[in-house]
C-alpha positions in Angstrom: 2.2 48.5 12.9 5.2 50.3 11.3 7.3 48.0 9.2 4.9 45.0 9.2 4.5 43.6 5.7 1.0 42.6 4.6 0.2 40.8 1.4 -3.4 40.9 0.4 -5.3 38.9 -2.3 -8.7 40.5 -1.4 -11.0 42.0 -3.9 -14.1 44.3 -3.6 -14.7 45.9 -0.2 -14.0 44.2 3.1 -10.4 43.1 2.4 -9.2 46.3 0.7 -10.8 48.3 3.5 -9.0 46.3 6.1 -5.7 46.7 4.1 -6.2 50.4 4.0 -6.7 50.5 7.7 -3.4 48.6 8.2 -1.7 51.0 5.8 -2.9 53.9 7.9 -1.4 52.3 10.9 2.0 52.2 9.3 2.1 48.7 7.7 3.8 48.1 4.3 0.9 46.8 2.2 1.1 44.9 -1.1 -1.9 43.6 -3.1 -1.9 41.1 -5.9 -4.7 41.5 -8.3 -5.8 39.2 -11.2 -5.2 40.3 -14.7 -8.9 41.5 -14.9 -8.3 43.7 -11.9 -10.4 44.3 -8.9 -14.1 44.4 -9.9 -14.6 47.6 -7.8 -12.1 49.4 -10.0 -14.6 49.0 -12.8 -18.0 49.6 -11.0 -16.9 52.2 -8.5 -13.5 53.7 -9.3 -13.9 56.4 -6.7 -14.1 53.9 -3.9 -11.3 51.8 -5.4 -9.0 54.8 -5.5 -9.7 55.7 -1.9 -9.2 52.2 -0.7 -5.9 51.8 -2.5 -4.2 55.1 -1.8 -0.7 54.3 -0.6 -1.1 50.6 -1.4 1.3 48.9 -3.9 -0.7 46.9 -6.4 0.7 44.2 -8.7 -0.8 41.8 -11.2 -0.5 38.1 -10.9 -2.7 35.3 -12.3 -2.6 32.8 -9.5 -3.9 30.1 -11.8 -0.7 30.1 -13.8 2.9 29.0 -12.9 4.3 32.5 -13.2 1.6 33.9 -11.0 2.2 31.2 -8.4 5.9 32.0 -8.5 5.2 35.6 -7.9 2.9 34.8 -5.1 5.5 32.6 -3.4 8.1 35.3 -3.7 5.8 37.8 -1.9 4.7 35.3 0.7 8.3 34.7 1.6 8.7 38.4 2.5 5.3 38.9 4.2 4.4 38.9 7.9 0.6 38.5 7.3 -1.4 37.2 4.4 -4.9 38.6 4.0 -7.5 36.7 2.0 -11.2 36.8 1.3 -11.8 33.5 -0.6 -14.0 30.6 0.4 -11.9 27.8 2.0 -12.3 25.6 -1.1 -11.0 28.3 -3.4 -8.0 28.8 -1.1 -7.3 25.1 -1.2 -7.4 25.1 -5.0 -4.8 27.9 -5.0 -2.6 26.0 -2.6 -3.3 28.5 0.1 -4.9 26.3 2.8 -3.6 27.2 6.2 -1.9 23.8 6.5 0.0 24.4 3.3 0.9 28.0 4.0 2.0 27.3 7.6 4.1 24.4 6.6 6.0 26.4 4.0 6.1 29.7 5.9 5.9 29.0 9.6 6.5 32.6 10.6 3.7 33.9 8.4 0.2 34.6 9.8 -3.0 34.5 7.8 -6.2 36.4 8.3 -9.0 34.9 6.3 -12.2 37.0 5.7 -15.3 34.8 5.0 -19.0 35.5 4.8 -20.1 33.2 7.6 -17.6 31.4 9.9 -17.0 27.8 10.7 -18.9 25.1 8.9 -20.9 27.7 7.0 -17.9 29.3 5.4 -18.7 28.0 2.0 -22.2 29.5 2.0 -22.8 32.4 -0.5 -23.8 35.7 0.9 -23.2 39.5 0.9 -23.6 42.4 3.2 -27.3 42.6 2.8 -27.9 38.9 3.7 -25.7 39.1 6.8 -27.6 42.2 8.0 -30.9 40.5 7.4 -29.9 37.4 9.3 -29.2 39.5 12.4 -32.3 41.7 12.2 -30.8 44.8 10.7 -33.0 45.0 7.7 -36.3 46.4 9.0 -38.2 47.4 5.9 -38.0 47.4 2.2 -35.3 50.1 2.0 -31.7 49.1 1.7 -29.5 49.9 4.7 -27.8 53.3 4.5 -24.3 51.8 4.1 -22.5 48.4 3.9 -22.3 47.8 7.6 -21.2 44.2 7.5 -18.4 44.8 5.0 -17.0 47.9 6.8 -17.5 46.3 10.3 -15.8 43.2 9.0 -12.9 45.3 7.7 -12.4 46.6 11.2 -12.5 43.1 12.7 -10.0 42.0 10.1 -7.6 44.9 10.8 -7.9 44.0 14.5 -7.1 40.4 13.6 -3.9 41.5 11.8 -2.9 43.3 15.0 -3.6 40.2 17.1 -1.6 38.1 14.7 1.4 40.4 14.7 1.4 40.6 18.5 1.3 36.8 18.8 4.0 36.4 16.2 6.3 38.8 18.2 5.6 36.8 21.4 5.9 33.3 20.0 7.9 33.6 16.8 5.4 31.7 14.6 2.4 32.6 12.6 -1.3 32.0 13.4 -4.5 31.6 11.5 -7.5 33.8 12.2 -10.9 33.7 10.5 -13.0 36.8 10.4 -16.7 36.4 9.4 -18.7 39.3 8.0 -21.8 37.7 9.6 -20.0 38.1 13.0 -19.5 41.7 12.3 -23.2 42.1 11.6 -24.0 40.2 14.8 -21.7 42.6 16.8 -23.3 45.7 15.2 -26.8 44.2 15.9 -26.1 43.7 19.6 -27.7 47.0 20.8 -30.9 46.1 18.9 -31.0 42.7 20.5 -30.4 44.2 23.9 -33.5 46.4 23.3 -31.6 49.7 23.1 -32.7 50.5 19.6 -36.1 48.8 19.5 -39.0 51.3 19.2 -39.5 51.1 23.0 -35.8 51.7 23.7 -34.3 54.9 24.8 -32.3 55.3 21.6 -34.9 53.6 19.4 -37.4 56.5 19.4 -39.1 56.2 22.8 -37.0 59.1 24.3 -38.3 62.4 23.1 -34.8 63.9 23.1 -33.4 61.2 20.8 -35.4 61.2 17.5 -35.5 62.5 14.0 -38.2 65.2 13.7 -39.5 67.2 10.8 -38.8 70.9 11.0 -40.1 73.8 8.9 -37.8 73.3 6.0 -36.3 69.9 6.5 -35.5 67.5 9.3 -33.6 67.5 12.5 -31.7 64.7 14.3 -31.9 65.4 18.0 -29.6 63.6 20.4 -30.5 65.3 23.7 -30.3 62.1 25.7 -28.4 63.2 28.9 -30.5 65.0 31.5 -28.7 68.4 31.0 -29.2 68.2 27.2 -32.8 67.1 27.6 -33.4 70.0 30.0 -31.9 72.5 27.5 -34.1 71.1 24.7 -37.3 71.2 26.8 -36.5 74.8 27.9 -36.1 75.9 24.3 -39.3 74.2 23.3 -41.2 75.5 26.3 -41.9 72.0 27.6 -42.1 71.5 31.4 -40.2 68.2 31.4 -36.6 66.9 31.4 -36.4 63.8 33.7 -36.2 60.4 32.1 -39.8 59.5 32.9 -41.2 62.6 31.4 -39.0 62.3 28.3 -40.5 58.9 27.6 -44.1 60.3 27.7 -45.9 60.7 24.3 -47.1 64.2 25.4 -43.5 65.4 25.7 -42.6 64.0 22.3 -45.7 65.7 20.7 -44.9 69.0 22.3 -41.2 69.0 21.1 -42.4 67.9 17.7 -44.8 70.8 17.5 -42.1 73.3 18.5 -39.6 71.9 16.0 -42.1 72.3 13.2 -42.1 76.0 13.7 -38.3 76.2 13.3 -36.2 76.5 10.2 -32.9 74.6 9.9 -31.0 77.9 10.3 -32.9 78.7 13.5 -32.2 75.2 14.9 -28.5 75.4 14.0 -28.3 78.6 15.9 -30.3 77.1 18.8 -27.8 74.2 19.0 -24.9 76.6 19.5 -26.6 79.0 21.9 -28.3 76.4 24.1 -25.7 73.7 23.8 -28.1 71.1 22.4 -26.7 68.1 20.3 -28.7 68.2 17.1 -28.0 68.2 13.4 -30.3 69.5 10.7 -31.0 67.7 7.4 -32.7 68.4 4.2 -36.1 67.0 3.4 -36.2 63.4 2.3 
């Protein structure tokens, strides 16, 4: 993406994360922020700094004439416009795709929304998109912002798609990226049954689980037959084929062995026996 010029108006996480990915791929990235700045700069400056490393940031109040003039100057030089407003907000700023394309036919736009299509005006956040697709399974919050970060990857892919099409056809295109679609994509293994409790990577396979150990926890990922065999041999369990690894007795025997081991012992075991595992502190 070297030499491609991207103008972003995105705040908070998904858009800036997508812009940072584009910067890492060699794009020339400029972001226009409102006079109040990006909210993330105030509530999580560490994240803001990481997301904007190497990004040129300017201030422009798009609700003023001078801000609009600055916006138009930058649009005229950009290859891709990255936004994360609702369609109605874009229209108020004069940035509907129809208006943008008429004025800058070579410019592409990647619009990040919460939910796509007719639902693009609906309010939502990472948590609600994950919940909609079955990825909130208890009262605990998810470990990270999966929809936002997954959506950022989809947006950076869309930028690449737009650039390739521009180069082939010589004109810009409009692509909408929905955070809800990112959640749906991430949820696919669960809907296929892979990560359900009776699925091989959902806890049913004795070699693919999180177990307690003597002084913490251990994440074991001995899924392939040779890894499962190494785990069972270390634990003194006479099992390693898929059928036996799905038996509760196998799981109980491995659990009993791991309870006798410290994290240091298990780290050493992983190296000497070539077993994929990672030890963790107690919760």
